[in-house]
C-alpha positions in Angstrom: 0.0 0.0 0.0 1.7 3.2 -1.1 1.7 6.3 1.0 -0.6 9.1 0.0 0.7 12.6 0.5 -2.7 14.1 0.1 -3.9 12.3 3.2 -1.1 14.0 5.1 -2.8 17.4 4.5 -6.2 16.4 5.6 -5.2 14.0 8.5 -1.6 14.5 9.5 -1.5 12.2 12.6 -3.4 9.4 10.9 -1.2 9.6 7.8 2.0 9.6 9.9 0.7 6.5 11.7 0.1 4.9 8.3 3.6 5.8 7.2 5.1 4.3 10.4 3.2 1.0 9.7 4.4 1.0 6.1 8.0 1.5 7.2 7.6 -1.3 9.9 6.2 -3.7 7.3 9.0 -2.9 4.9 11.5 -3.4 7.7 10.2 -6.8 8.7 10.2 -8.0 5.1 13.8 -6.8 4.6 14.7 -8.5 8.0 13.2 -11.7 6.8 15.0 -11.6 3.5 18.4 -10.9 5.3 17.8 -13.7 7.8 17.1 -16.2 5.0 20.4 -15.3 3.3 22.2 -15.4 6.7 20.9 -19.0 7.3 22.2 -20.0 3.9 25.5 -18.2 4.4 26.1 -19.9 7.8 25.4 -23.3 6.4 27.7 -22.7 3.5 30.5 -21.4 5.6 30.3 -24.4 7.9 30.6 -26.7 4.9 33.7 -24.6 3.8 35.3 -25.3 7.2 34.4 -22.4 9.4 33.0 -22.8 12.8 30.3 -20.3 13.8 31.1 -18.8 17.2 28.2 -16.4 17.5 25.4 -14.5 15.6 24.0 -11.2 16.8 21.1 -9.6 15.0 20.3 -6.0 15.6 16.7 -5.0 14.6 17.1 -1.7 12.7 16.7 -0.2 9.3 18.8 -1.7 7.8 19.2 -4.6 10.1 22.7 -5.1 11.5 24.2 -8.6 11.7 27.4 -9.6 13.4 28.8 -13.1 12.8 31.9 -14.4 14.5 33.7 -17.3 12.8 36.3 -19.6 14.1 38.9 -20.2 11.6 40.7 -23.5 10.8 43.3 -24.7 8.4 40.5 -26.7 6.8 39.2 -23.5 5.1 40.2 -23.7 1.5 39.8 -21.0 -1.2 38.5 -23.6 -3.6 35.6 -24.3 -1.3 34.8 -20.6 -1.0 35.2 -20.1 -4.8 32.7 -23.0 -5.3 30.2 -21.2 -3.1 30.5 -18.0 -5.2 30.1 -20.1 -8.4 27.0 -21.9 -7.0 25.1 -18.9 -5.6 25.7 -15.9 -7.9 22.2 -14.6 -7.2 22.7 -14.3 -3.4 24.0 -10.8 -2.8 24.8 -11.2 0.9 26.5 -14.6 0.4 28.6 -13.5 -2.5 29.7 -10.2 -0.8 30.8 -12.0 2.3 32.4 -15.0 0.7 34.4 -12.8 -1.7 35.6 -10.8 1.3 36.5 -14.0 3.1 38.6 -15.1 0.2 40.6 -11.9 0.5 40.8 -12.3 4.2 42.1 -15.9 3.9 44.9 -14.5 1.7 46.0 -12.3 4.6 46.1 -15.1 7.1 49.9 -15.4 7.0 50.5 -11.7 6.9 51.1 -11.4 10.6 54.3 -13.3 11.4 54.7 -12.7 15.1 55.4 -16.2 16.4 53.2 -15.9 19.5 50.0 -14.9 17.5 47.7 -16.8 15.3 44.4 -15.9 13.6 41.7 -16.5 16.2 38.4 -15.4 14.7 36.9 -13.5 11.8 34.1 -11.1 12.6 31.6 -10.1 9.8 29.5 -7.1 10.4 26.6 -6.7 7.9 25.3 -3.2 7.7 24.8 -0.9 4.8 28.4 -1.5 4.0 29.6 -4.9 5.1 33.0 -5.3 6.8 35.2 -8.1 8.0 37.6 -7.9 10.9 40.5 -10.4 11.4 41.7 -10.9 14.9 45.0 -12.4 15.7 45.3 -13.5 19.3 47.9 -15.0 21.6 48.3 -18.6 20.8 48.6 -19.7 24.5 45.6 -17.7 25.5 43.6 -19.3 22.6 44.6 -22.8 23.5 43.7 -22.3 27.1 40.3 -20.9 26.2 39.6 -23.8 23.8 40.6 -26.3 26.6 38.3 -24.8 29.1 
């Protein structure tokens, strides 16, 4: 149902309420679309060798999604490239997977002996970003053992 500006002149409060309802409905539809792609993305990343440490979903316009992934040597660029090839119509999936391919190429860039790549944090907002976190090897092993 489109918003009618003529109604705003005759009944401003009612029209504003309609506009708010319209925005809320659009927001819920967008949220459901994003969640469907996030579910697919998480399944695909698990098959590629990532572990999913957490998923945070912030209800806003646009919704904000934060995913923390555990990395492992099992993650291969070929598996990620196959996801890109098999899901070209999924914008969220292809954007994140393409970024993860670049991130994986940076894995060995930090060469401090006591650090290893601990997790990858993906933040999906209007402009998605990926953060790589190298952590102390001993601290990570102690946390994994606990």
